[in-house]
Jmol script that loads the backbone (N, CA, C; Angstrom):
load data "model"
ATOM      1  N   MET A   1       0.823  -1.208  -0.117  1.00  0.00           N
ATOM      2  CA  MET A   1       0.007  -0.001  -0.081  1.00  0.00           C
ATOM      3  C   MET A   1       0.899   1.323   0.100  1.00  0.00           C
ATOM      4  N   PRO A   2       0.507   2.260  -0.469  1.00  0.00           N
ATOM      5  CA  PRO A   2       1.251   3.575  -0.689  1.00  0.00           C
ATOM      6  C   PRO A   2       1.351   3.938   0.881  1.00  0.00           C
ATOM      7  N   TRP A   3       2.430   4.751   1.135  1.00  0.00           N
ATOM      8  CA  TRP A   3       2.724   5.262   2.623  1.00  0.00           C
ATOM      9  C   TRP A   3       1.539   6.218   3.177  1.00  0.00           C
ATOM     10  N   MET A   4       1.062   6.866   2.115  1.00  0.00           N
ATOM     11  CA  MET A   4      -0.165   7.728   2.495  1.00  0.00           C
ATOM     12  C   MET A   4      -1.231   7.142   3.001  1.00  0.00           C
ATOM     13  N   VAL A   5      -1.447   6.111   2.258  1.00  0.00           N
ATOM     14  CA  VAL A   5      -2.920   5.262   2.597  1.00  0.00           C
ATOM     15  C   VAL A   5      -2.609   4.488   4.034  1.00  0.00           C
ATOM     16  N   LEU A   6      -1.197   4.351   4.330  1.00  0.00           N
ATOM     17  CA  LEU A   6      -1.049   3.698   5.626  1.00  0.00           C
ATOM     18  C   LEU A   6      -1.395   4.710   6.749  1.00  0.00           C
ATOM     19  N   GLU A   7      -0.850   6.008   6.586  1.00  0.00           N
ATOM     20  CA  GLU A   7      -1.136   7.085   7.402  1.00  0.00           C
ATOM     21  C   GLU A   7      -2.611   7.230   7.525  1.00  0.00           C
ATOM     22  N   GLU A   8      -3.275   7.391   6.478  1.00  0.00           N
ATOM     23  CA  GLU A   8      -4.677   7.560   6.617  1.00  0.00           C
ATOM     24  C   GLU A   8      -5.459   6.474   7.434  1.00  0.00           C
ATOM     25  N   MET A   9      -5.082   5.235   7.198  1.00  0.00           N
ATOM     26  CA  MET A   9      -5.576   4.116   7.893  1.00  0.00           C
ATOM     27  C   MET A   9      -5.242   4.309   9.596  1.00  0.00           C
ATOM     28  N   ALA A  10      -4.123   4.431   9.727  1.00  0.00           N
ATOM     29  CA  ALA A  10      -3.554   4.939  11.188  1.00  0.00           C
ATOM     30  C   ALA A  10      -4.244   5.770  11.847  1.00  0.00           C
ATOM     31  N   ALA A  11      -4.596   7.008  11.095  1.00  0.00           N
ATOM     32  CA  ALA A  11      -5.271   8.096  11.601  1.00  0.00           C
ATOM     33  C   ALA A  11      -6.687   7.756  11.817  1.00  0.00           C
ATOM     34  N   HIS A  12      -7.252   6.960  11.061  1.00  0.00           N
ATOM     35  CA  HIS A  12      -8.771   6.663  11.111  1.00  0.00           C
ATOM     36  C   HIS A  12      -8.678   5.777  12.401  1.00  0.00           C
ATOM     37  N   GLN A  13      -7.801   4.916  12.596  1.00  0.00           N
ATOM     38  CA  GLN A  13      -7.786   4.230  14.060  1.00  0.00           C
ATOM     39  C   GLN A  13      -7.709   4.966  15.181  1.00  0.00           C
ATOM     40  N   THR A  14      -7.140   6.096  15.215  1.00  0.00           N
ATOM     41  CA  THR A  14      -6.791   6.873  16.254  1.00  0.00           C
ATOM     42  C   THR A  14      -7.777   8.255  16.376  1.00  0.00           C
ATOM     43  N   LYS A  15      -8.762   8.286  15.449  1.00  0.00           N
ATOM     44  CA  LYS A  15      -9.529   9.500  15.351  1.00  0.00           C
ATOM     45  C   LYS A  15     -10.429   9.586  16.747  1.00  0.00           C
ATOM     46  N   LEU A  16     -11.157   8.254  17.050  1.00  0.00           N
ATOM     47  CA  LEU A  16     -11.988   8.503  18.225  1.00  0.00           C
ATOM     48  C   LEU A  16     -11.092   8.426  19.623  1.00  0.00           C
ATOM     49  N   TYR A  17      -9.966   8.318  19.591  1.00  0.00           N
ATOM     50  CA  TYR A  17      -9.167   8.070  21.050  1.00  0.00           C
ATOM     51  C   TYR A  17      -9.183   9.418  21.887  1.00  0.00           C
ATOM     52  N   PRO A  18      -9.103  10.363  21.349  1.00  0.00           N
ATOM     53  CA  PRO A  18      -9.045  11.585  22.174  1.00  0.00           C
ATOM     54  C   PRO A  18     -10.341  11.912  22.812  1.00  0.00           C
ATOM     55  N   VAL A  19     -11.490  11.608  22.177  1.00  0.00           N
ATOM     56  CA  VAL A  19     -12.791  11.675  22.752  1.00  0.00           C
ATOM     57  C   VAL A  19     -13.185  10.575  23.914  1.00  0.00           C
ATOM     58  N   LYS A  20     -12.499   9.241  23.407  1.00  0.00           N
ATOM     59  CA  LYS A  20     -12.757   8.338  24.602  1.00  0.00           C
ATOM     60  C   LYS A  20     -11.930   8.618  25.797  1.00  0.00           C
ATOM     61  N   TYR A  21     -10.699   8.939  25.521  1.00  0.00           N
ATOM     62  CA  TYR A  21      -9.738   9.414  26.620  1.00  0.00           C
ATOM     63  C   TYR A  21     -10.286  10.479  27.445  1.00  0.00           C
ATOM     64  N   GLU A  22     -11.053  11.635  26.754  1.00  0.00           N
ATOM     65  CA  GLU A  22     -11.497  12.659  27.564  1.00  0.00           C
ATOM     66  C   GLU A  22     -12.845  12.186  28.345  1.00  0.00           C
ATOM     67  N   ALA A  23     -13.589  11.225  27.864  1.00  0.00           N
ATOM     68  CA  ALA A  23     -14.627  10.651  28.680  1.00  0.00           C
ATOM     69  C   ALA A  23     -14.240  10.015  29.922  1.00  0.00           C
ATOM     70  N   VAL A  24     -13.132   9.238  29.816  1.00  0.00           N
ATOM     71  CA  VAL A  24     -12.650   8.573  30.966  1.00  0.00           C
ATOM     72  C   VAL A  24     -12.046   9.426  31.882  1.00  0.00           C
ATOM     73  N   THR A  25     -11.332  10.492  31.643  1.00  0.00           N
ATOM     74  CA  THR A  25     -10.888  11.504  32.417  1.00  0.00           C
ATOM     75  C   THR A  25     -11.865  12.369  33.171  1.00  0.00           C
ATOM     76  N   HIS A  26     -12.985  12.473  32.366  1.00  0.00           N
ATOM     77  CA  HIS A  26     -14.172  13.136  32.941  1.00  0.00           C
ATOM     78  C   HIS A  26     -14.794  12.368  34.155  1.00  0.00           C
ATOM     79  N   THR A  27     -14.804  11.099  33.786  1.00  0.00           N
ATOM     80  CA  THR A  27     -15.533  10.022  34.737  1.00  0.00           C
ATOM     81  C   THR A  27     -14.763   9.874  35.774  1.00  0.00           C
ATOM     82  N   LEU A  28     -13.326   9.849  35.836  1.00  0.00           N
ATOM     83  CA  LEU A  28     -12.401   9.808  36.897  1.00  0.00           C
ATOM     84  C   LEU A  28     -12.675  11.009  37.834  1.00  0.00           C
ATOM     85  N   ASP A  29     -12.797  12.193  37.164  1.00  0.00           N
ATOM     86  CA  ASP A  29     -13.025  13.418  37.876  1.00  0.00           C
ATOM     87  C   ASP A  29     -14.363  13.358  38.681  1.00  0.00           C
ATOM     88  N   LYS A  30     -15.228  12.951  37.943  1.00  0.00           N
ATOM     89  CA  LYS A  30     -16.645  12.794  38.840  1.00  0.00           C
ATOM     90  C   LYS A  30     -16.607  11.845  40.090  1.00  0.00           C
ATOM     91  N   LEU A  31     -15.744  10.796  39.748  1.00  0.00           N
ATOM     92  CA  LEU A  31     -15.582   9.794  40.808  1.00  0.00           C
ATOM     93  C   LEU A  31     -14.826  10.313  41.979  1.00  0.00           C
ATOM     94  N   ARG A  32     -13.826  10.880  41.637  1.00  0.00           N
ATOM     95  CA  ARG A  32     -12.969  11.765  42.710  1.00  0.00           C
ATOM     96  C   ARG A  32     -13.826  12.649  43.761  1.00  0.00           C
ATOM     97  N   ALA A  33     -14.808  13.370  42.940  1.00  0.00           N
ATOM     98  CA  ALA A  33     -15.656  14.317  43.590  1.00  0.00           C
ATOM     99  C   ALA A  33     -16.590  13.590  44.618  1.00  0.00           C
ATOM    100  N   LEU A  34     -16.929  12.547  44.243  1.00  0.00           N
ATOM    101  CA  LEU A  34     -17.810  11.475  45.071  1.00  0.00           C
ATOM    102  C   LEU A  34     -17.301  10.972  46.287  1.00  0.00           C
ATOM    103  N   LEU A  35     -15.967  10.591  46.077  1.00  0.00           N
ATOM    104  CA  LEU A  35     -15.329   9.723  47.086  1.00  0.00           C
ATOM    105  C   LEU A  35     -14.826  10.638  48.369  1.00  0.00           C
ATOM    106  N   PRO A  36     -14.804   9.949  49.514  1.00  0.00           N
ATOM    107  CA  PRO A  36     -14.507  10.460  50.833  1.00  0.00           C
ATOM    108  C   PRO A  36     -12.979  10.357  50.821  1.00  0.00           C
ATOM    109  N   TRP A  37     -12.210   9.533  50.023  1.00  0.00           N
ATOM    110  CA  TRP A  37     -11.021   9.280  50.054  1.00  0.00           C
ATOM    111  C   TRP A  37     -10.217   9.639  48.776  1.00  0.00           C
ATOM    112  N   GLU A  38      -8.990   9.619  48.707  1.00  0.00           N
ATOM    113  CA  GLU A  38      -8.216   9.907  47.410  1.00  0.00           C
ATOM    114  C   GLU A  38      -8.254   8.617  46.473  1.00  0.00           C
ATOM    115  N   LEU A  39      -8.681   8.897  45.187  1.00  0.00           N
ATOM    116  CA  LEU A  39      -8.663   7.770  44.250  1.00  0.00           C
ATOM    117  C   LEU A  39      -7.330   7.633  43.837  1.00  0.00           C
ATOM    118  N   LYS A  40      -6.671   6.337  43.820  1.00  0.00           N
ATOM    119  CA  LYS A  40      -5.404   6.128  43.418  1.00  0.00           C
ATOM    120  C   LYS A  40      -5.234   5.645  41.902  1.00  0.00           C
ATOM    121  N   SER A  41      -6.485   5.447  41.256  1.00  0.00           N
ATOM    122  CA  SER A  41      -6.339   5.396  39.773  1.00  0.00           C
ATOM    123  C   SER A  41      -5.894   6.556  38.909  1.00  0.00           C
ATOM    124  N   THR A  42      -4.877   6.277  38.035  1.00  0.00           N
ATOM    125  CA  THR A  42      -4.592   7.385  37.066  1.00  0.00           C
ATOM    126  C   THR A  42      -4.714   6.815  35.743  1.00  0.00           C
ATOM    127  N   LEU A  43      -4.590   7.890  34.783  1.00  0.00           N
ATOM    128  CA  LEU A  43      -4.627   7.550  33.352  1.00  0.00           C
ATOM    129  C   LEU A  43      -3.505   7.944  32.779  1.00  0.00           C
ATOM    130  N   GLU A  44      -2.589   7.146  32.012  1.00  0.00           N
ATOM    131  CA  GLU A  44      -1.518   7.694  31.479  1.00  0.00           C
ATOM    132  C   GLU A  44      -1.666   9.093  30.541  1.00  0.00           C
ATOM    133  N   PRO A  45      -0.630   9.843  30.186  1.00  0.00           N
ATOM    134  CA  PRO A  45      -1.049  11.133  29.262  1.00  0.00           C
ATOM    135  C   PRO A  45      -1.455  10.446  28.039  1.00  0.00           C
ATOM    136  N   LEU A  46      -2.202  11.461  27.326  1.00  0.00           N
ATOM    137  CA  LEU A  46      -2.723  11.336  26.002  1.00  0.00           C
ATOM    138  C   LEU A  46      -1.476  11.299  24.954  1.00  0.00           C
ATOM    139  N   ASP A  47      -1.242  10.185  24.286  1.00  0.00           N
ATOM    140  CA  ASP A  47      -0.324  10.119  23.436  1.00  0.00           C
ATOM    141  C   ASP A  47      -0.456   9.388  22.047  1.00  0.00           C
ATOM    142  N   LEU A  48      -1.069  10.486  21.163  1.00  0.00           N
ATOM    143  CA  LEU A  48      -1.548  10.208  19.833  1.00  0.00           C
ATOM    144  C   LEU A  48      -0.426   9.393  19.111  1.00  0.00           C
ATOM    145  N   GLU A  49       0.614   9.922  19.222  1.00  0.00           N
ATOM    146  CA  GLU A  49       1.962   9.485  18.093  1.00  0.00           C
ATOM    147  C   GLU A  49       2.099   7.966  18.633  1.00  0.00           C
ATOM    148  N   ARG A  50       2.051   7.785  19.872  1.00  0.00           N
ATOM    149  CA  ARG A  50       2.239   6.355  20.143  1.00  0.00           C
ATOM    150  C   ARG A  50       1.299   5.424  19.708  1.00  0.00           C
ATOM    151  N   LEU A  51       0.079   5.933  19.640  1.00  0.00           N
ATOM    152  CA  LEU A  51      -1.234   4.999  19.091  1.00  0.00           C
ATOM    153  C   LEU A  51      -0.808   4.929  17.527  1.00  0.00           C
ATOM    154  N   MET A  52      -0.700   6.026  16.869  1.00  0.00           N
ATOM    155  CA  MET A  52      -0.368   6.150  15.499  1.00  0.00           C
ATOM    156  C   MET A  52       0.804   4.979  15.104  1.00  0.00           C
ATOM    157  N   ASN A  53       1.878   5.054  16.017  1.00  0.00           N
ATOM    158  CA  ASN A  53       2.791   4.140  15.613  1.00  0.00           C
ATOM    159  C   ASN A  53       2.623   2.825  15.693  1.00  0.00           C
ATOM    160  N   HIS A  54       1.743   2.516  16.796  1.00  0.00           N
ATOM    161  CA  HIS A  54       1.159   1.242  16.899  1.00  0.00           C
ATOM    162  C   HIS A  54       0.356   0.647  15.716  1.00  0.00           C
ATOM    163  N   TRP A  55      -0.543   1.567  15.056  1.00  0.00           N
ATOM    164  CA  TRP A  55      -1.340   1.121  14.125  1.00  0.00           C
ATOM    165  C   TRP A  55      -0.501   1.202  12.681  1.00  0.00           C
ATOM    166  N   ARG A  56       0.575   1.884  12.676  1.00  0.00           N
ATOM    167  CA  ARG A  56       1.601   1.826  11.639  1.00  0.00           C
ATOM    168  C   ARG A  56       2.350   0.274  11.445  1.00  0.00           C
ATOM    169  N   ASP A  57       2.655   0.196  12.694  1.00  0.00           N
ATOM    170  CA  ASP A  57       3.333  -1.290  12.968  1.00  0.00           C
ATOM    171  C   ASP A  57       2.282  -2.498  12.544  1.00  0.00           C
ATOM    172  N   VAL A  58       1.203  -2.242  13.048  1.00  0.00           N
ATOM    173  CA  VAL A  58       0.351  -3.311  12.602  1.00  0.00           C
ATOM    174  C   VAL A  58      -0.065  -3.532  11.089  1.00  0.00           C
ATOM    175  N   TYR A  59      -0.289  -2.403  10.515  1.00  0.00           N
ATOM    176  CA  TYR A  59      -0.584  -2.374   9.197  1.00  0.00           C
ATOM    177  C   TYR A  59       0.837  -2.853   8.291  1.00  0.00           C
ATOM    178  N   GLY A  60       1.843  -2.232   8.948  1.00  0.00           N
ATOM    179  CA  GLY A  60       3.195  -2.523   8.262  1.00  0.00           C
ATOM    180  C   GLY A  60       3.466  -4.061   8.215  1.00  0.00           C
ATOM    181  N   GLU A  61       2.956  -4.792   9.289  1.00  0.00           N
ATOM    182  CA  GLU A  61       3.133  -6.166   9.271  1.00  0.00           C
ATOM    183  C   GLU A  61       2.199  -6.986   8.278  1.00  0.00           C
ATOM    184  N   ILE A  62       1.202  -6.311   7.835  1.00  0.00           N
ATOM    185  CA  ILE A  62       0.228  -6.932   6.932  1.00  0.00           C
ATOM    186  C   ILE A  62       0.442  -6.696   5.520  1.00  0.00           C
ATOM    187  N   PHE A  63       0.820  -5.387   5.174  1.00  0.00           N
ATOM    188  CA  PHE A  63       1.062  -4.766   3.737  1.00  0.00           C
ATOM    189  C   PHE A  63       2.412  -4.514   3.668  1.00  0.00           C
ATOM    190  N   GLU A  64       2.764  -4.487   2.452  1.00  0.00           N
ATOM    191  CA  GLU A  64       4.274  -4.019   2.057  1.00  0.00           C
ATOM    192  C   GLU A  64       3.837  -2.331   1.854  1.00  0.00           C
ATOM    193  N   VAL A  65       4.601  -1.372   2.558  1.00  0.00           N
ATOM    194  CA  VAL A  65       4.501  -0.177   2.364  1.00  0.00           C
ATOM    195  C   VAL A  65       5.199   0.479   1.237  1.00  0.00           C
ATOM    196  N   ILE A  66       4.693   1.129   0.220  1.00  0.00           N
ATOM    197  CA  ILE A  66       5.508   1.703  -0.665  1.00  0.00           C
ATOM    198  C   ILE A  66       5.615   3.190  -0.680  1.00  0.00           C
ATOM    199  N   GLU A  67       6.787   3.610  -0.603  1.00  0.00           N
ATOM    200  CA  GLU A  67       7.092   5.045  -0.225  1.00  0.00           C
ATOM    201  C   GLU A  67       6.579   6.014  -1.318  1.00  0.00           C
ATOM    202  N   THR A  68       5.683   7.056  -0.958  1.00  0.00           N
ATOM    203  CA  THR A  68       5.081   7.993  -1.877  1.00  0.00           C
ATOM    204  C   THR A  68       6.138   8.982  -2.267  1.00  0.00           C
ATOM    205  N   SER A  69       6.258   9.176  -3.602  1.00  0.00           N
ATOM    206  CA  SER A  69       7.253  10.250  -4.062  1.00  0.00           C
ATOM    207  C   SER A  69       6.869  11.822  -3.682  1.00  0.00           C
ATOM    208  N   PRO A  70       7.650  12.558  -3.645  1.00  0.00           N
ATOM    209  CA  PRO A  70       7.452  13.979  -3.342  1.00  0.00           C
ATOM    210  C   PRO A  70       6.653  14.701  -4.570  1.00  0.00           C
ATOM    211  N   GLU A  71       6.737  14.127  -5.678  1.00  0.00           N
ATOM    212  CA  GLU A  71       6.063  14.652  -6.802  1.00  0.00           C
ATOM    213  C   GLU A  71       4.623  14.206  -6.698  1.00  0.00           C
ATOM    214  N   VAL A  72       4.299  12.994  -6.238  1.00  0.00           N
ATOM    215  CA  VAL A  72       2.874  12.690  -6.164  1.00  0.00           C
ATOM    216  C   VAL A  72       2.183  13.174  -4.961  1.00  0.00           C
ATOM    217  N   LEU A  73       2.908  13.630  -3.850  1.00  0.00           N
ATOM    218  CA  LEU A  73       2.398  14.223  -2.940  1.00  0.00           C
ATOM    219  C   LEU A  73       2.106  15.732  -3.232  1.00  0.00           C
ATOM    220  N   THR A  74       3.022  16.440  -3.952  1.00  0.00           N
ATOM    221  CA  THR A  74       2.672  17.657  -4.398  1.00  0.00           C
ATOM    222  C   THR A  74       1.462  17.808  -5.362  1.00  0.00           C
ATOM    223  N   TYR A  75       1.481  16.931  -6.361  1.00  0.00           N
ATOM    224  CA  TYR A  75       0.380  16.613  -7.169  1.00  0.00           C
ATOM    225  C   TYR A  75      -0.996  16.565  -6.377  1.00  0.00           C
ATOM    226  N   GLY A  76      -0.938  15.693  -5.279  1.00  0.00           N
ATOM    227  CA  GLY A  76      -2.348  15.531  -4.559  1.00  0.00           C
ATOM    228  C   GLY A  76      -2.688  16.757  -3.771  1.00  0.00           C
ATOM    229  N   ARG A  77      -1.784  17.342  -3.388  1.00  0.00           N
ATOM    230  CA  ARG A  77      -2.060  18.774  -2.752  1.00  0.00           C
ATOM    231  C   ARG A  77      -2.632  19.773  -3.612  1.00  0.00           C
ATOM    232  N   LEU A  78      -2.080  19.819  -4.898  1.00  0.00           N
ATOM    233  CA  LEU A  78      -2.608  20.735  -5.902  1.00  0.00           C
ATOM    234  C   LEU A  78      -4.013  20.376  -6.383  1.00  0.00           C
ATOM    235  N   ALA A  79      -4.264  18.935  -6.488  1.00  0.00           N
ATOM    236  CA  ALA A  79      -5.409  18.588  -6.976  1.00  0.00           C
ATOM    237  C   ALA A  79      -6.747  18.815  -6.101  1.00  0.00           C
ATOM    238  N   LEU A  80      -6.187  18.928  -4.637  1.00  0.00           N
ATOM    239  CA  LEU A  80      -7.346  19.126  -3.583  1.00  0.00           C
ATOM    240  C   LEU A  80      -7.671  20.551  -3.642  1.00  0.00           C
ATOM    241  N   ARG A  81      -6.997  21.442  -4.118  1.00  0.00           N
ATOM    242  CA  ARG A  81      -7.325  22.929  -3.927  1.00  0.00           C
ATOM    243  C   ARG A  81      -8.413  23.244  -4.913  1.00  0.00           C
TER     244      ARG A  81
END
end "model"
wireframe off; spacefill off
backbone 0.3
color backbone group
């Protein structure tokens, strides 16, 4: 698959992650407000690049990735205008 397609597929997999992360963070905050003791549960920092790298690796194991030439990238950008 072309490199650009790999990037789009990885981005698609990570698209909802920030929303889900925020929902969990909000839920933990609400729980903290209700508890009479300190909640020791934590959530690691939001790391979209780590998640993107995961999906790049997953798809890279399945498909052969073909590098996209600068000319194709430039043409694609011009065609979108």
